[in-house]
MDTraj code that builds the backbone (N, CA, C; nanometers):
import mdtraj as md
import numpy as np

residues = "MET MET VAL LEU LEU LEU VAL ALA LEU GLY PRO ALA ASP GLY TYR LEU HIS GLY GLU ALA CYS ARG LEU LEU MET LYS LEU GLU VAL TYR ASP ASP PRO ARG LEU MET SER SER MET ILE GLY LEU GLY LYS VAL MET GLY ILE GLN SER ILE GLU LYS TYR VAL GLN VAL LEU ASP ASP LYS LEU LYS TYR SER ALA MET LEU LYS GLU ILE TYR ALA LYS VAL ASN GLY LYS THR VAL ASP ASP PRO ASP LEU VAL ALA PHE PHE LYS PHE LYS CYS TRP ALA".split()
xyz = np.array([
    [0.0107, 1.0779, -2.0691],
    [-0.0464, 0.9683, -1.9445],
    [0.0680, 0.9298, -1.9058],
    [0.0393, 0.9297, -1.8235],
    [0.1554, 0.8501, -1.6926],
    [0.1958, 0.7195, -1.6987],
    [0.3321, 0.6820, -1.7118],
    [0.3257, 0.5462, -1.7183],
    [0.4627, 0.5343, -1.6321],
    [0.3987, 0.4082, -1.5227],
    [0.4951, 0.3696, -1.4078],
    [0.5609, 0.2076, -1.4218],
    [0.6371, 0.1300, -1.4062],
    [0.6526, 0.0700, -1.4390],
    [0.8005, 0.0607, -1.3024],
    [0.7836, -0.0817, -1.1808],
    [0.8287, -0.0409, -1.0917],
    [0.8053, -0.1692, -1.0668],
    [0.9619, -0.2577, -1.0141],
    [0.9877, -0.3592, -1.0170],
    [1.1045, -0.4725, -0.9244],
    [1.1935, -0.3223, -0.9022],
    [1.3102, -0.3976, -0.8456],
    [1.2376, -0.3186, -0.6644],
    [1.3271, -0.3754, -0.5928],
    [1.3116, -0.3712, -0.4463],
    [1.4306, -0.3089, -0.3739],
    [1.5102, -0.1995, -0.4580],
    [1.6306, -0.1733, -0.4159],
    [1.6219, -0.0500, -0.2806],
    [1.7096, 0.0197, -0.2279],
    [1.6736, 0.1195, -0.1349],
    [1.6708, 0.2305, -0.1930],
    [1.7531, 0.2742, -0.3869],
    [1.7136, 0.3497, -0.3877],
    [1.5788, 0.3290, -0.5155],
    [1.5556, 0.1969, -0.4799],
    [1.3986, 0.2661, -0.5477],
    [1.2786, 0.2768, -0.4588],
    [1.3085, 0.2631, -0.3252],
    [1.2549, 0.3567, -0.2337],
    [1.1703, 0.4847, -0.2830],
    [1.2245, 0.5095, -0.3230],
    [1.2293, 0.6921, -0.3505],
    [1.1338, 0.7214, -0.4958],
    [1.1272, 0.5750, -0.5960],
    [1.0530, 0.5769, -0.6835],
    [0.9130, 0.5180, -0.6658],
    [0.8718, 0.4313, -0.5947],
    [0.7995, 0.3849, -0.5101],
    [0.7251, 0.4885, -0.4389],
    [0.7971, 0.5988, -0.3745],
    [0.7206, 0.6773, -0.3067],
    [0.7051, 0.7844, -0.4200],
    [0.7457, 0.8318, -0.5037],
    [0.6963, 0.9186, -0.5462],
    [0.5812, 0.8960, -0.6258],
    [0.5545, 0.7274, -0.6810],
    [0.4692, 0.7217, -0.7987],
    [0.3641, 0.7184, -0.6844],
    [0.3688, 0.6612, -0.5317],
    [0.2237, 0.6709, -0.4333],
    [0.2540, 0.8173, -0.4426],
    [0.2782, 0.9200, -0.4134],
    [0.2478, 1.0468, -0.3610],
    [0.2091, 1.1003, -0.5125],
    [0.2288, 1.0978, -0.6315],
    [0.1597, 1.1325, -0.7497],
    [-0.0155, 1.0883, -0.7444],
    [0.0145, 0.9249, -0.7917],
    [-0.1354, 0.8782, -0.7609],
    [-0.2257, 0.9165, -0.6538],
    [-0.2003, 0.9102, -0.5485],
    [-0.2412, 0.9850, -0.4601],
    [-0.3102, 1.1350, -0.4793],
    [-0.2199, 1.1994, -0.5248],
    [-0.2405, 1.3487, -0.5436],
    [-0.3874, 1.3770, -0.6095],
    [-0.3425, 1.2906, -0.7299],
    [-0.4139, 1.2550, -0.8995],
    [-0.5832, 1.2105, -0.7723],
    [-0.5534, 1.1801, -0.7210],
    [-0.6695, 1.0977, -0.6398],
    [-0.7516, 0.9402, -0.7850],
    [-0.5989, 0.8703, -0.8488],
    [-0.6768, 0.7822, -0.8858],
    [-0.6288, 0.6538, -0.8112],
    [-0.7375, 0.7018, -0.6397],
    [-0.7066, 0.5023, -0.5525],
    [-0.7172, 0.4012, -0.6591],
    [-0.7739, 0.3779, -0.7572],
    [-0.8424, 0.2171, -0.8446],
    [-0.7585, 0.1806, -0.8999],
    [-0.6055, 0.2539, -0.9586],
    [-0.4757, 0.2387, -1.0228],
    [-0.4426, 0.1115, -0.9503],
    [-0.4402, 0.0466, -1.0194],
    [-0.3493, -0.1148, -1.0113],
    [-0.2017, -0.0324, -0.9492],
    [-0.1727, 0.0580, -1.0274],
    [0.0033, 0.1068, -0.9887],
    [0.0246, 0.1321, -0.8450],
    [-0.1098, 0.2093, -0.7609],
    [-0.0980, 0.2039, -0.6522],
    [-0.0415, 0.1105, -0.5347],
    [-0.1324, 0.0743, -0.5837],
    [-0.1188, -0.1030, -0.4672],
    [0.0194, -0.1304, -0.4472],
    [0.0674, -0.1581, -0.6254],
    [0.2327, -0.2165, -0.6293],
    [0.2923, -0.1097, -0.5569],
    [0.3091, 0.0299, -0.5644],
    [0.3840, 0.0915, -0.5654],
    [0.3829, 0.1371, -0.3730],
    [0.2643, 0.0713, -0.3307],
    [0.2632, 0.1231, -0.1657],
    [0.3427, 0.0082, -0.1403],
    [0.3033, -0.1004, -0.1601],
    [0.3820, -0.2588, -0.1454],
    [0.5263, -0.2466, -0.1414],
    [0.6130, -0.1733, -0.2659],
    [0.7261, -0.1836, -0.2628],
    [0.7627, -0.0802, -0.2056],
    [0.6669, 0.0631, -0.1582],
    [0.7384, 0.1308, -0.0576],
    [0.7488, 0.1175, 0.0819],
    [0.6385, -0.0069, 0.1232],
    [0.6497, -0.0867, 0.2436],
    [0.7611, -0.1461, 0.2452],
    [0.7959, -0.2324, 0.1653],
    [0.9043, -0.3353, 0.1444],
    [1.0089, -0.2103, 0.2067],
    [1.0300, -0.1349, 0.1114],
    [1.1705, -0.0815, 0.1246],
    [1.1958, 0.0281, 0.2398],
    [1.1061, 0.0884, 0.2637],
    [1.0540, 0.1783, 0.3775],
    [1.0571, 0.1525, 0.5159],
    [0.9700, 0.0543, 0.5029],
    [0.8623, 0.0066, 0.6210],
    [0.7323, 0.0640, 0.6157],
    [0.6415, -0.0295, 0.7392],
    [0.4961, 0.0534, 0.7091],
    [0.5096, 0.1611, 0.7602],
    [0.5739, 0.2205, 0.8260],
    [0.5319, 0.3688, 0.8633],
    [0.5297, 0.4929, 0.7235],
    [0.5478, 0.4285, 0.6382],
    [0.6115, 0.5052, 0.5188],
    [0.5056, 0.5383, 0.4308],
    [0.3914, 0.4599, 0.4583],
    [0.3194, 0.4647, 0.3616],
    [0.1735, 0.5151, 0.4965],
    [0.1985, 0.4884, 0.5985],
    [0.0703, 0.5329, 0.6823],
    [-0.0100, 0.6593, 0.6186],
    [0.0113, 0.7720, 0.6030],
    [-0.0103, 0.8765, 0.5502],
    [-0.1540, 0.8075, 0.3961],
    [-0.0748, 0.7333, 0.3229],
    [-0.1480, 0.6993, 0.2226],
    [-0.2730, 0.6160, 0.2643],
    [-0.2498, 0.5014, 0.3766],
    [-0.3299, 0.4059, 0.3978],
    [-0.4586, 0.4621, 0.4949],
    [-0.3975, 0.5913, 0.6160],
    [-0.5176, 0.6690, 0.6621],
    [-0.6134, 0.7377, 0.5358],
    [-0.5305, 0.7714, 0.4489],
    [-0.6288, 0.8644, 0.3145],
    [-0.7402, 0.7470, 0.2468],
    [-0.7060, 0.6665, 0.2072],
    [-0.7719, 0.5337, 0.1623],
    [-0.8675, 0.4401, 0.2582],
    [-0.8397, 0.4819, 0.3996],
    [-0.9157, 0.3953, 0.5281],
    [-1.0348, 0.4751, 0.5365],
    [-1.0133, 0.6682, 0.5302],
    [-1.1191, 0.7070, 0.4990],
    [-1.2461, 0.6903, 0.4166],
    [-1.1745, 0.6344, 0.2696],
    [-1.2580, 0.6496, 0.2364],
    [-1.3724, 0.5514, 0.1991],
    [-1.3457, 0.4572, 0.3195],
    [-1.4488, 0.3159, 0.3278],
    [-1.4652, 0.2270, 0.2794],
    [-1.4259, 0.2685, 0.0582],
    [-1.4283, 0.1075, 0.0040],
    [-1.2858, 0.0691, -0.0307],
    [-1.1874, 0.0818, 0.0807],
    [-1.0476, 0.0451, 0.0166],
    [-0.9757, -0.0657, 0.0757],
    [-1.1071, -0.1375, 0.2168],
    [-1.0436, -0.2150, 0.2737],
    [-1.0055, -0.3569, 0.2661],
    [-1.0347, -0.4267, 0.1663],
    [-1.0119, -0.5253, 0.0638],
    [-0.8055, -0.4713, 0.0412],
    [-0.7985, -0.3922, -0.0260],
    [-0.6914, -0.3347, -0.0889],
    [-0.5924, -0.3284, 0.0240],
    [-0.6359, -0.2837, 0.1250],
    [-0.5562, -0.2523, 0.2242],
    [-0.5064, -0.3665, 0.3309],
    [-0.6315, -0.4508, 0.3097],
    [-0.5472, -0.5788, 0.3495],
    [-0.4541, -0.6628, 0.2932],
    [-0.4294, -0.6395, 0.1740],
    [-0.3584, -0.6848, 0.0677],
    [-0.2375, -0.6250, 0.0734],
    [-0.2407, -0.4919, 0.0782],
    [-0.1342, -0.4135, 0.1246],
    [-0.0385, -0.4868, 0.2407],
    [-0.1077, -0.4334, 0.3500],
    [-0.0558, -0.4942, 0.4361],
    [0.0330, -0.6322, 0.4684],
    [-0.0522, -0.7129, 0.4016],
    [-0.0430, -0.8495, 0.4006],
    [0.0889, -0.8722, 0.3172],
    [0.1143, -0.8078, 0.2129],
    [0.2110, -0.8066, 0.1586],
    [0.3020, -0.7865, 0.1679],
    [0.3144, -0.6279, 0.2341],
    [0.4564, -0.5773, 0.3020],
    [0.5056, -0.6845, 0.4399],
    [0.4632, -0.7449, 0.5003],
    [0.4482, -0.8437, 0.6071],
    [0.5021, -0.9769, 0.5605],
    [0.4864, -1.0015, 0.4755],
    [0.5234, -1.0993, 0.3641],
    [0.4210, -1.2136, 0.3954],
    [0.3038, -1.2006, 0.4230],
    [0.2206, -1.2732, 0.4771],
    [0.0949, -1.2781, 0.4195],
    [-0.0242, -1.3872, 0.4031],
    [-0.1221, -1.3872, 0.3348],
    [-0.2177, -1.3218, 0.4217],
    [-0.3374, -1.2732, 0.3806],
    [-0.4557, -1.2547, 0.4203],
    [-0.5300, -1.2902, 0.5163],
    [-0.5164, -1.4311, 0.5097],
    [-0.5667, -1.4831, 0.6243],
    [-0.4917, -1.5435, 0.7562],
    [-0.3821, -1.4761, 0.7163],
    [-0.2578, -1.5102, 0.8714],
    [-0.3608, -1.4466, 0.9774],
    [-0.3265, -1.5662, 1.0812],
    [-0.4018, -1.4868, 1.2016],
    [-0.4008, -1.4048, 1.2749],
    [-0.2435, -1.3926, 1.2743],
    [-0.2163, -1.1965, 1.3406],
    [-0.2805, -1.1012, 1.2840],
    [-0.2386, -1.1426, 1.0980],
    [-0.3338, -1.0511, 1.0328],
    [-0.4872, -1.0089, 1.0579],
    [-0.5481, -1.1128, 1.0897],
    [-0.6588, -1.1019, 1.0288],
    [-0.7327, -1.0841, 1.2122],
    [-0.6642, -1.0412, 1.3135],
    [-0.6630, -0.9841, 1.4569],
    [-0.6486, -0.8453, 1.4191],
    [-0.5549, -0.7860, 1.3396],
    [-0.5047, -0.6395, 1.3077],
    [-0.6274, -0.5998, 1.2498],
    [-0.6880, -0.6811, 1.1544],
    [-0.7402, -0.6216, 1.0177],
    [-0.9238, -0.5944, 1.1401],
    [-0.9001, -0.7334, 1.1898],
    [-1.0758, -0.6632, 1.2727],
    [-1.0524, -0.5256, 1.3663],
    [-0.9594, -0.5343, 1.3903],
    [-0.9163, -0.3876, 1.4828],
    [-0.9255, -0.2931, 1.4218],
    [-0.8998, -0.2812, 1.3000],
    [-0.8844, -0.1737, 1.2174],
    [-1.0176, -0.1711, 1.1053],
    [-1.1125, -0.2519, 1.1286],
    [-1.2619, -0.2671, 1.1123],
    [-1.2583, -0.2680, 0.9537],
    [-1.1740, -0.3691, 0.9085],
    [-1.1576, -0.4123, 0.7311],
    [-1.1692, -0.5601, 0.7256],
    [-1.2005, -0.6315, 0.8552],
    [-1.2996, -0.7666, 0.8365],
    [-1.3903, -0.7680, 0.7449],
])
top = md.Topology()
chain = top.add_chain()
for i, resn in enumerate(residues, 1):
    res = top.add_residue(resn, chain, resSeq=i)
    for name in ("N", "CA", "C"):
        top.add_atom(name, md.element.get_by_symbol(name[0]), res)
traj = md.Trajectory(xyz[None], top)
C-alpha cells in the first residue's frame, strides 16, 4: 500500500508533490484525495503550468470538474466563487 503524507510547501517539496501526482495518475486512482492535495501542492510550488498535463487527463474523464475547480482555486489562493475564476470555469465548461 502506498502511503503519502505531504504537508510542507518548500521548493524541494515540488519534487515530492510531482512524484505523488505522477504515481497516482499512472495508477489511475483519480478519486484518491491525495491526488488533489498533491496537485495543489505542486501547482503552488511549481506554478499552474506544472499540473496542466494532469488537469487535461482529468478534464477528459468528464467527471472531475468540481475537483478541478477546487484545485485551480486553491493554487491561485482564491475561492471557487471568485468572479474571475467563475468566468474561467465557464470558459472551461466546468461551471
